[in-house]
GUTI-160671 format. One record per residue (C-alpha): residue in three letters; residue number from 0; x negated, y, z negated. Coordinates in steps of 0.02 Angstrom, whole numbers, always signed. Layout:
! GUTI-160671
  type  seq       u       v       w
   ALA  NUM       X       Y       Z
...
END
This chain:
! GUTI-160671
  type  seq       u       v       w
   MET    0    -149    -505    -530
   GLU    1     -95    -342    -447
   PHE    2     -89    -386    -265
   ILE    3     -40    -532    -162
   ILE    4     -95    -498     +20
   ARG    5     -80    -595    +187
   SER    6    -154    -507    +332
   LYS    7    -213    -578    +499
   ALA    8    -219    -446    +642
   LEU    9     -92    -474    +776
   TYR   10      -5    -617    +681
   SER   11     +61    -561    +504
   THR   12     +30    -428    +376
   TRP   13    +115    -395    +208
   ILE   14     +55    -327     +41
   TYR   15    +145    -363    -119
   TYR   16    +102    -239    -261
   LYS   17    +159    -315    -424
   PRO   18    +148    -170    -546
   ASP   19    +282     -73    -460
   ARG   20    +375    -219    -373
   LEU   21    +339    -150    -202
   LEU   22    +309    -228     -36
   PHE   23    +214    -145    +107
   ASP   24    +253    -214    +275
   VAL   25    +347    -377    +306
   GLY   26    +250    -493    +422
   GLU   27    +319    -666    +465
   GLY   28    +305    -808    +337
   ILE   29    +322    -693    +191
   SER   30    +473    -777    +110
   ALA   31    +389    -948    +112
   SER   32    +229    -878     +43
   LEU   33    +304    -771    -100
   GLY   34    +448    -891    -145
   ASN   35    +547    -830    -294
   LYS   36    +445    -678    -310
   ILE   37    +548    -594    -171
   TYR   38    +684    -566    -303
   SER   39    +574    -447    -396
   ILE   40    +543    -333    -249
   GLU   41    +649    -175    -259
   LYS   42    +578     -68    -121
   ILE   43    +499    -109     +47
   PHE   44    +392     +16    +144
   ILE   45    +360     -14    +326
   SER   46    +211     +68    +401
   HIS   47    +256     +53    +586
   SER   48    +359     -56    +711
   HIS   49    +232    -180    +773
   VAL   50    +301    -355    +760
   ASP   51    +163    -423    +647
   HIS   52    +218    -300    +517
   ILE   53    +407    -319    +528
   ALA   54    +445    -499    +592
   GLY   55    +472    -567    +420
   LEU   56    +609    -442    +368
   TRP   57    +758    -543    +433
   GLY   58    +702    -701    +343
   PHE   59    +665    -603    +187
   ILE   60    +838    -528    +180
   ASN   61    +925    -688    +222
   THR   62    +824    -790     +94
   ARG   63    +857    -660     -42
   ASN   64   +1046    -670      +1
   ASN   65   +1064    -859      -3
   ALA   66    +932    -938    -115
   MET   67    +965    -970    -302
   GLY   68    +885    -815    -372
   SER   69    +947    -648    -436
   ARG   70   +1037    -590    -274
   GLU   71   +1127    -440    -341
   LYS   72    +984    -314    -354
   ASN   73    +987    -174    -223
   LEU   74    +851    -179     -91
   GLU   75    +784     -13     -22
   ILE   76    +690     -15    +147
   TYR   77    +589    +140    +203
   TYR   78    +520    +165    +371
   PRO   79    +441    +301    +481
   LYS   80    +572    +427    +532
   GLY   81    +605    +420    +721
   SER   82    +551    +240    +745
   LYS   83    +690    +179    +860
   ASN   84    +623      +1    +861
   ILE   85    +638     -17    +674
   GLU   86    +809     +63    +674
   GLU   87    +870     -57    +803
   TYR   88    +796    -205    +714
   LEU   89    +877    -153    +551
   ASN   90   +1045    -132    +640
   PHE   91   +1025    -306    +712
   ILE   92    +983    -380    +537
   LYS   93   +1136    -295    +460
   SER   94   +1250    -364    +602
   MET   95   +1184    -539    +574
   ASN   96   +1205    -524    +381
   LYS   97   +1381    -450    +359
   TYR   98   +1413    -529    +189
   LEU   99   +1260    -477     +86
   ARG  100   +1273    -500    -104
   PHE  101   +1164    -350    -129
   LYS  102   +1168    -169     -65
   LEU  103   +1042    -141     +74
   ILE  104    +985     +38     +84
   THR  105    +883    +102    +227
   LYS  106    +792    +274    +228
   PRO  107    +679    +358    +353
   LEU  108    +521    +439    +288
   GLU  109    +404    +566    +364
   HIS  110    +238    +648    +310
   GLY  111    +246    +721    +137
   ASP  112    +408    +633     +82
   VAL  113    +415    +573     -96
   VAL  114    +503    +421    -171
   GLU  115    +524    +415    -362
   LEU  116    +466    +253    -443
   LYS  117    +469    +200    -626
   ASN  118    +349    +247    -773
   ASN  119    +309    +421    -711
   ARG  120    +253    +358    -543
   PHE  121    +304    +411    -369
   LEU  122    +256    +362    -195
   LYS  123    +207    +486     -58
   ALA  124    +202    +449    +128
   PHE  125     +77    +525    +244
   LYS  126     +56    +521    +433
   THR  127     -75    +406    +511
   ARG  128    -150    +386    +683
   HIS  129    -119    +223    +765
   THR  130     -60    +191    +946
   PRO  131      +6    +333   +1058
   GLY  132    +186    +366   +1035
   GLU  133    +202    +250    +880
   LYS  134    +269    +327    +725
   SER  135    +159    +264    +588
   LEU  136    +132    +301    +404
   GLY  137     +16    +266    +257
   PHE  138     +73    +268     +76
   GLN  139      +5    +326     -92
   ILE  140     +64    +286    -270
   LEU  141     +34    +430    -389
   GLU  142     +61    +442    -572
   LYS  143    +108    +595    -685
   ARG  144     -13    +603    -828
   LYS  145     -72    +716    -967
   LYS  146    -244    +763   -1030
   LEU  147    -323    +876   -1153
   LYS  148    -328   +1058   -1093
   SER  149    -501   +1117   -1055
   ILE  150    -498   +1252   -1185
   TYR  151    -490   +1119   -1321
   SER  152    -617    +997   -1245
   ASN  153    -755   +1043   -1366
   LEU  154    -652   +1027   -1520
   SER  155    -678    +884   -1644
   GLY  156    -549    +743   -1672
   GLU  157    -506    +822   -1836
   ASN  158    -474    +997   -1759
   ILE  159    -369    +919   -1620
   LYS  160    -262    +826   -1748
   GLU  161    -236    +989   -1842
   LEU  162    -175   +1072   -1686
   ILE  163     -54    +931   -1648
   ASP  164     +16    +932   -1824
   LYS  165     +41   +1120   -1810
   PHE  166     +98   +1145   -1631
   GLY  167    +136    +971   -1562
   LYS  168     +56    +873   -1422
   ASP  169    +127    +974   -1282
   HIS  170     +31   +1128   -1343
   ILE  171    -143   +1046   -1312
   LEU  172    -100    +932   -1167
   GLY  173     -88    +986    -980
   ASN  174      -9    +892    -840
   TYR  175    -101    +817    -693
   ILE  176     -73    +697    -551
   LYS  177    -176    +536    -537
   LYS  178    -190    +442    -370
   ILE  179    -171    +259    -413
   LEU  180    -167    +176    -243
   THR  181    -187    +226     -62
   ILE  182    -136    +104     +82
   SER  183    -182    +148    +260
   GLY  184     -66     +39    +362
   ASP  185    -131      +7    +537
   SER  186    -230    +163    +577
   LEU  187    -391    +253    +614
   PRO  188    -486    +302    +455
   ILE  189    -386    +398    +334
   SER  190    -454    +570    +290
   PRO  191    -558    +586    +129
   ASP  192    -445    +732     +82
   ILE  193    -294    +614     +73
   ILE  194    -381    +476     -18
   GLY  195    -464    +590    -140
   ASP  196    -498    +504    -308
   SER  197    -381    +351    -281
   ASP  198    -424    +212    -403
   THR  199    -390     +81    -265
   LEU  200    -401     +99     -75
   VAL  201    -322     -34     +36
   HIS  202    -383      +7    +206
   GLU  203    -374     -89    +370
   CYS  204    -534    -146    +451
   THR  205    -487    -235    +610
   PHE  206    -660    -232    +689
   ILE  207    -816    -283    +606
   LYS  208    -918    -261    +760
   GLU  209    -896     -92    +848
   SER  210    -927    -165   +1018
   ASP  211    -767    -270   +1007
   ARG  212    -655    -119    +997
   LYS  213    -602     -71   +1172
   ILE  214    -468     +53   +1120
   ARG  215    -489    +171    +969
   ASN  216    -328    +128    +873
   HIS  217    -391     +32    +729
   THR  218    -534     +54    +602
   SER  219    -711     -22    +618
   LEU  220    -826     -77    +479
   ASN  221    -947     +66    +523
   GLU  222    -808    +191    +494
   ILE  223    -767    +113    +326
   LYS  224    -947    +136    +275
   GLU  225    -944    +318    +329
   LEU  226    -783    +346    +229
   LEU  227    -855    +265     +72
   ASN  228    -998    +386     +78
   PHE  229    -874    +532     +47
   ILE  230    -751    +450     -78
   HIS  231    -777    +353    -235
   PRO  232    -635    +229    -271
   LYS  233    -654    +100    -407
   ARG  234    -593     -33    -288
   VAL  235    -587     -59     -99
   ILE  236    -480    -195     -22
   LEU  237    -506    -215    +169
   TYR  238    -373    -305    +266
   HIS  239    -300    -329    +443
   VAL  240    -465    -404    +489
   SER  241    -472    -493    +662
   SER  242    -480    -687    +647
   ARG  243    -633    -680    +767
   TYR  244    -732    -631    +614
   ASN  245    -685    -775    +497
   ARG  246    -863    -835    +480
   LEU  247    -931    -661    +438
   ILE  248    -809    -616    +297
   ASN  249    -921    -673    +150
   LYS  250   -1078    -597    +226
   VAL  251    -994    -429    +254
   LYS  252    -922    -430     +77
   THR  253   -1095    -461      +5
   GLU  254   -1174    -322    +110
   LEU  255   -1044    -196     +62
   SER  256   -1058    -237    -122
   GLU  257   -1245    -213    -116
   GLU  258   -1231     -50     -21
   PHE  259   -1091     +22    -129
   LYS  260   -1135     -47    -299
   ASP  261   -1015     +61    -399
   ILE  262    -862      -7    -298
   LYS  263    -779    -172    -317
   VAL  264    -758    -241    -141
   PHE  265    -630    -361     -79
   ILE  266    -592    -427     +93
   VAL  267    -436    -511    +139
   HIS  268    -480    -670    +240
   PRO  269    -372    -684    +393
   GLU  270    -334    -869    +358
   GLU  271    -297    -850    +171
   ILE  272    -171    -770     +51
   SER  273    -277    -658     -66
   ILE  274    -227    -638    -246
   ILE  275    -321    -487    -315
END
């Protein structure tokens, strides 16, 4: 298990990413759903200020402070810089929880900002397009890696070992950055240039039927298909699906899997908590 996701458009959205103990958005009901797992979460990243993405934050902080878990770990909350709604909500939460057992750290983020994680990983925020006047962000997890320099790619294993013994690994290895995960938040389609070679793409897909979208501020299934023709992630997780499509989820998943056979496709059902 890498993800636990709950996402029902207009109601509640949150994404728990276990490998790095991160939470993306904090929709209502999250504390009851995750239970003691909330104590493992070290950082929360909020994509935007809409209620279905932040309503669970007060309960999360209060539960973490009062339940019988490890309450002393610091909690860092990151949000789009300039979002007054989130800032006011955070100030309210702090005023209602004056005796926290842990340090609550809040930090604004803007396009291009980086947050260091563990194990040579870091998170990078990027600007997204959602509703007019709404500050919104998507997030990427990247990892610093090493690989054999191209000038040595044709050497045999024995020759490579000889070079390592003589000069050390750093002589034959070069640094590069691998995109592990891209999360869209509520938005229009993310640019292929941003997604690049991400192993996993978690992208919103509010509208399965294009005709149901009256205002262009969320992504449709047709746009997801267009996007997948340009990028090649190993895995795609679609979320924030409108509950009007409950009966179509399995059908759409099958169709996408057949159309994009080299991609593992998952769709977060609006009425269920998905473990992926």
